[in-house]
N, C-alpha and C positions, 0 to 999 in steps of 0.2 A: 583695617586688615584686609588683605586680598581675599577674594572669594575662593573657597576650596570646593572643588567639584564633589558631587555626592559620591561618585565612585571611589574617590580617595578618602573622603571624610568618613564614610561608613565601611571602609575596608576592615574585615575582621582582624582583631588583634590577638585573639586566643582561639583555641580549638572549639570552645563553647560557642563562639560567635559564628562559626562556619555552618552554613545551611546546605542541605541537599547532598552532602557527601559523607554519610555516617560510616560507610564501610572503610573509608580512608582514615577518618578521625579515630575510629575505634582501634584500628591496627596500630597507628602511630602512638596513641595514648597508652595502649598496653605495652608496646615496646619501650617507651620511655619509663613507665612506672616499674617495669621489671629489669631495667638496665640492659636490654637486649637490642641495642640500636645498631642496625646494619651500617656499613660504611658507604653505601651508594644506593640512592633512591631515584627512580624514574617516574615522573608524574606526567601522564598523558591525558589528552582530552581536547575538546574544541576551545575556542577562545572564550575568555570570561567566565570559566567555571571554577576557578580558584587554584590553579596549579602553583603559580608563584606566591600567592597569598599563603597557602598551606606550607610552602617551603620556607617562607620567612618566619612563620610561627614556629616551625620546627627549629630554625636557627636560634630563636629566642629561648625555646625550651632547652636546647643543648647548652646555651651559654649564660643563662640567667645566674646572677651572682648569688642568689639564694639557693642554688642547687639545681641540677638537671632534673626536670620533672615535666609532666604533661600540662602543668598550670604555671607558666612563667608569670612573674609578678607584674611585669610591665612598668615598674617604677624604678628599678635599679639602673645604674649607668649603662650596663650592657643592653638591657631591653630598650631603653630610650634611644641609645645610639643606633641600634638595629632598626627601630621604627623610623628614625630620621635619615637612615642611609649613611651613617658616619662610623660604623663599626669597622675597625681596621682589619679584623680577622674574618670578615664576611666579604667575599669577592663575588659580585654579581656581574655576569658577562652575558652580552647578547651575541650568540653565535652567528646570527645573521650578518653582523658587521665584522666579525673576527673569525673567518672560516679557514684560514691557512694554517699550515703546520708550524710556521714560525710563531704565530699567535698562541697556539696550543703549548708550544715549548716554553715560551716566555711566561705563560700563565702558571705552568707547573714547576718552574725553576725554584720557586720559593716554598713548594709544598713540603720539602724536607725540613724546613725550619719550624721551630715551635711557635705557637700562637703568641702574639705580642701582649694581649691583655685578656683574651677569652680562654675558655676551656678547650674549644675546638676551633680549628681553621676550616671554614666551610666555603666550598665553591658551588655557586648556583649558576648553571649554564642554561640559559633560556634558549628555546628553539634549537636544541642541540642537533637536530637532524640536518641543520644547514652546514655543519662541519664537513670539510673535505675528507676523503679517504685517508690521506697521510695524517691529517689532524686527528682522526679517530685512532689511527695506529699509535700516534704519540701519546694519546690519552690512555690507551688500553693498558700499558704496563703499570702506570701509576694507579689506574682504576682496579687492577687485579691485585696488587700488593701495596696498598696505601699505608703511610705511617699511621700509627694509632691515633694521632691527634688531628687527622684529616677526614672530613666527610664530603661526599659529592652529592649534590642535588641536581638532577637533570630534569628539564621540562621540555615538552614538545607537543605539537599538534599533529605530527605525522610520524608515529613510531615505526611505520613500515620502512622508512628510509634509514633507520639506525641499524648498523651491523649486528648480527646475532651474537657476535663475540662480546659486544658491549651489553646487549640486552641480558645475556646470561649472567652477568656480574652485578646486576642491579635488582633491587626489589621494585617491581613494577606495580603502580597504582593507576588504574584507569578511572578518571573522574567523569561522572555522567552529566549529560545535559539536564538542566533543572526543569521540572514540570511547570506548566503555566500557573497552576494554583499556588505553588510554592513561591514563585517569583512575585505573583500578585500580592500574596500575603506579606512578603518581605517589603515590597514597595509601600504597602499600606501602613506597616509599622514605622517605616522611615518617615512617611508623610505625617503620621500622627506625632512623632517625636519632633519634627521640624515645624509643626503648626501649619501644615499646608492643607488647603481645601482640595480634596481629591474625590472624584466620583468613582465608585467601584468599577463601573464599566470602563472608565478611562484607564484604570490600573490594569484591568484584564487585557485591554487592547495593547497597552505597552508591553505587558508580559508576553503576549503572543508574538508581537513584532520582534522581541529580543531573541526568539528562536533558541531558548534554553540557556542563554548567557545572562547572568545576573549583572555583570559589568555593563553589557550593552543596554540592559533595562534601565540601569541608573543613569547612563549617558542620555538615553532617550527621555528619561524623566526630567533631567536638566533642560533638555531641549523643549520639552512640553511646558515647563514652568516659564521659560522665556517666551514661548509662543502664546501661552494663556495668561501672561502678566501675573505670575505667581500662583495660579490655580490650575488644577488638572481637571478639565471638563471633557467629557467623551466627544462632544462635537468638535472641540478644538484639536484633540488628539487625532481624530479621524481625518480632519482637514490637513494636519501636519504630515501624517503618514500616507495620505492619499488613499485611504481605505474607506469602505462603505459601511454604513450601519446595518443592523440586522433587517430593518424594514426594507431597505433597498435591495439587499440580497434576496429576501423573501419575494419581493415583487418580480425579480428576474425569474426565479424558479416557478412562481405561480403562472407567469406568462408562458413558460415552456410547458408546464403541466397542462395548461388549457389549450395548447396548440395554437396560440394566437400570435402569429408572426408580427402583425402590425403593432400589437401592444408591446411585444418584446423589443422591437426596434425603437419604438417611442421611448421606452424606459432607458435603453442604452444611450439614446441621444441626450436625454436629460442628465444622465450620469456623466456623459462626456464633458459637460460644462464644468464639472467638479475636478477635471483632470485627475482621475483616480489612477492608482497603480493597478494595471489590469492583471498582472500576475497575482497580486493579492486578491483581486476580485474573484478570479477563478479558484484561488485557495479557499476563500470564504464560501463560495458556492459548493466546493467539495466537502467542506466541513458541515454545511447545512444538510447536504445529501446523506452524509454519514449519520447525522442526528436523526434524519427521517428514517433511515434503515434501522437504527436502534429502536426508535418508537414503534416501528412495524413489528419487530421481532420480540421486543421485551415489554412493549406497552409504553404509552406516553409518560406514565408516572416515573419511569426510570430516569428521565431527564430532569435534573435538579437545577440546572443553570437558568438564570433569569432570562426571559424572552424566548424560551424554547417551546412556548405554546404554539408558535407558528409551525415548528417541526411536527408537532402532534397533529395539527390540522392537515398539513400536506401529506402526512403518512396515510391518511384515509382517502387521498385523491389520486395517488400515483401507484401504479403496480410495482411490487417489489422488484420484478425483473428490470423494469425501467430505471428504478433507483440505482441498481447495481451498474447498469449500462451507462447511465449519465455520469455516475461517479468516475468510471473509467475514462469517459470522454473528457471530463474536466481535468483529470490528472494528465492525460495525454496532451490536452490543450496547453497546459503549463509547460510541458517539455517542448512543444512545437512553437511556443511563443517567440523565441529568438529568431526563428526561421520565417516568421510571417513578415509581410511588407512593413507593417507597423503593429504595435501592441493592440491598438484599438481594433484593427481588422482581424487580428488573431483571436481576440476575445469574442468578437461578433461571430466569426466563423465557427468557433467552438459551440456557442449557444445555438446557432442555426443547425449545426450537426445534431444536437440533441433533439431539435424539432424534426429533423429528417428521419431519424431512427425511431419510428413509432409503429407498433403493430397495427394492422388494419382492424377496424371493427369487424365483429363476427359476420354481420350481415353483408358488409362490403366484400369481405374475403370470400364469402360463399358465392357472390355474384361475379367474382373475378375483377372487381372494380378497384378504385383507389379512394383513399379517404379524402373528403373535400378539404380545401385549404381553410384554415382557421376553425376547423371543427373542434368540438370539445374532446375531452379525454375519451379514448376508445373504450367501448364496452369490453368487460373482461370475458375472455374465452373460458368456458368451463374446463376444469382441470382434466376431465376425462378425455376431452377432445382438443386440448390446447396444442397447438402445432407451430410449425415454423412459418407462420404467415409473415410476409415480407414487410419491411418498413415502407411507409407510404412513398417516400422519395428515393428509395434505394433502387438501383437498376436491377432488373430480373432477367434471367435467361428464359426464353420462352420454351414451353413444352412442345412436343411434336405437333400437337393439334392447335397450338396458339393459346392454350388456356394455362392456368396456374393452379397448383395444388391448394385445396381448401383444408380447413381444420378437420372436417369429417373424412376427407380422403386420406389424410395422414393417419388418423386414428385407425382406419382400416388398412394396416400396413401390408398384408398379403396382396390386397387389390392394388395398392399403390405401387408395389414392386413391379407389377405387370406393366405399368406405364413408363418405367424407367428405360432409358436407352442403353442397354447392356447386352452382352452375349457371353456365351461360354461359361467359364468357371466363375466369372464375376457375378453373373446372374444366379449361379448356383449358391454363391455366398449370400447374396441378398435374399434368395428364396429360403435359405436355412437360418435367417435371422428373424428375431421377433422384436417388436417395439416395446421397450420397457417404460420409457417416459419421453415426453416431448415438451419443449419450451419454445418460445419464439425464435431462439437462436441456437438451440442444441437438440439433437436427437440422440437418445441412448438406445443401442441395439444389443440384444442378447443372442449369443451363439452357444449352443450346447457343446460340451467338451468333446463329445464324440465326433463333432464336425470341426474340431480345432485345426485340422490340417488345411482347411479352406482359408484360415485367417492369416494369409501371407501379406506382406507389405504391398505387393503388386495388386492383389485382388482387393485389398482394403482401399487402396487409393483409387482404383477404378470405380468401386461402389460409391465412395465419397464424391468423386467427380460427377457421377450420374445423379446423385441426390442434389448436389449443388446446382446442377444444370436446371433442375426443376424449381428449387427453392431459393437459389441465390448463393453467392460465394460467402456471405456472412454466417451461414449455418454450419455449425460444427457437428460432426458425426463421431460418436464414441462407441466402441465395441467392448463388450464384457463377456467373458466365458463363464458358463454356469453348468452345474451338474444337471442331469436329467430330473425334471420335476413334472409330474403329471398334471396336465390341465392348466399350466401357467404360461405356456409358450404357444403363440399362434403364429405359425410361419407359412409362407406361401407354399413351401414344399410339403409341409404337413397337410395343408388344406387341399393341395392337389392330390396327395396320396389318399386322403379320405374321400375325395370326389371320385377318384378312380375305383376305389373299393365299392362305393355306392353304385357306380355305373356297372361294375362287374356283377354285383348282386342283382341289380335290376335285369341285366341281360340273362343271367341264369334263371331268374324267376320267369321271364318271358319265354325262354326256351323250354323250360319245364312245363309251362302251361300250353305250349303249342300243340294243336290237335294231331298233327302228323307225328310228333315225337311220342305222344301218348298212344297213338295207334301202333307204332312200332314196338313200344314197350309191351303192349297187350298181345300182339301177334307173335312176336319173335323173342320176347323176354329180354329186350334190349335194356341197357342201363346207361343213363346220362352221366358222363364223367365231368364233375364240376370244374376241375382244373383245365379242361380243354376248351372251356367257353371263353371267348375273347370278344370284348365290346368293339363294335365297328365305329363308334362315335369318335370323331377327330376334333381336336380343339381348333379354334380359329388360327392359332399360331402355327399349328401343323399344316393347315390348309394354305398358309401363305408361303410355305417353303417350296 
């Protein structure tokens, strides 16, 4: 007997066999049991999630000789004929090959006639979005007022291309992508039923490669059985798919975390001999970074999957901000991969970009230096003074004096404002802003609502440009309005006002203590008017004008 592919052999025959689509199965089951079956159904979803499978089960449920119900017997002549594709009243059409209006008219010409042997005449139109506009118009009239003995089942992967006039006449069911755990479990049960030796890691790798499609997973399972000579081993599946195992992905991320470019390139060279899928390599790296982030925020115990001990170890070695940044770099690297000279170069450049974007160690930042090549993970900057220290390899715009801002300088925001190259209203906005928080790649500034008139787009952009001129273009600046709150906002304007008041009080005290003033008060009864006292001290900025 000819070999039957697993995707065909294990295709669900009843609603009870369908996995991962309970919302669709429940609705159809209730409709059948209550005899409230609509005349037109639209099943949408990506490939291999069960659109035509559920449609065929529905055809059997409608035409089973033992009565229309949600549990067709699967043994009567109608059920057997439908399963084998020989049922005369079931017309399955591929709209991709029959797109014209003449095809649609020919298809619907016989709709008016009663079924030959079944209870209903059922039209299943697969990839219905491929029909032309005239073909949709020809279908629309019959779809709007069909004979009582006709049912329409439409399936598509692209419902946006279907006219709304058609959509409004159908019950629409959106089939979901299946999760990895569900696909792996289904593959495991099939392997057990078939007597196949299968490693759990191999099944999970197949499930991930299927990208939510159970049919693709079964096809890959067939391919894996051929590759592994009847067994599913993780090493064989990884070689077949061109993917890396967890240890290799961990080695890549460990080299990045250690800042060791030589070790990273050596690891890449060794992996290149395996001819891996570099898009999948970056995807696995992003997955590992996601698991590291979970371990950092929820604790290593939250990771239940086998092999996630490495994520827990890395969680203690990498700053959370770097994990988030490297994840974005990995995702962006996957998008840019088709534009790279070749996939190997694109993957290498993405990993080197992760090495380049590393905050300076606190002591190096304080000295205005750069991190040494191959240095270990930079020391954490205390939260109170964490600032926008620049990545070691990122270009920086120089400050007027040729120096760069340090963590301590950023934490003293009012003093830092004085070093920015701004004038006019832009300096006034910066002077009336307070530093709320700072990370290596973002500054959050607070402006009191009484100064909201300063927060225009023009002034905001000028302040951002001045800050980025000191800290680099990668630093983002966010402004937030806040009500007046005593003691929680330290602005350059407030500090200058306090300094002016202190200087004014000092001048008054000095003048009141002056012997000449006291003599005049004693001889002539003179009185010092405090409001008339003006300090003669000028700021260096005033002297430069």
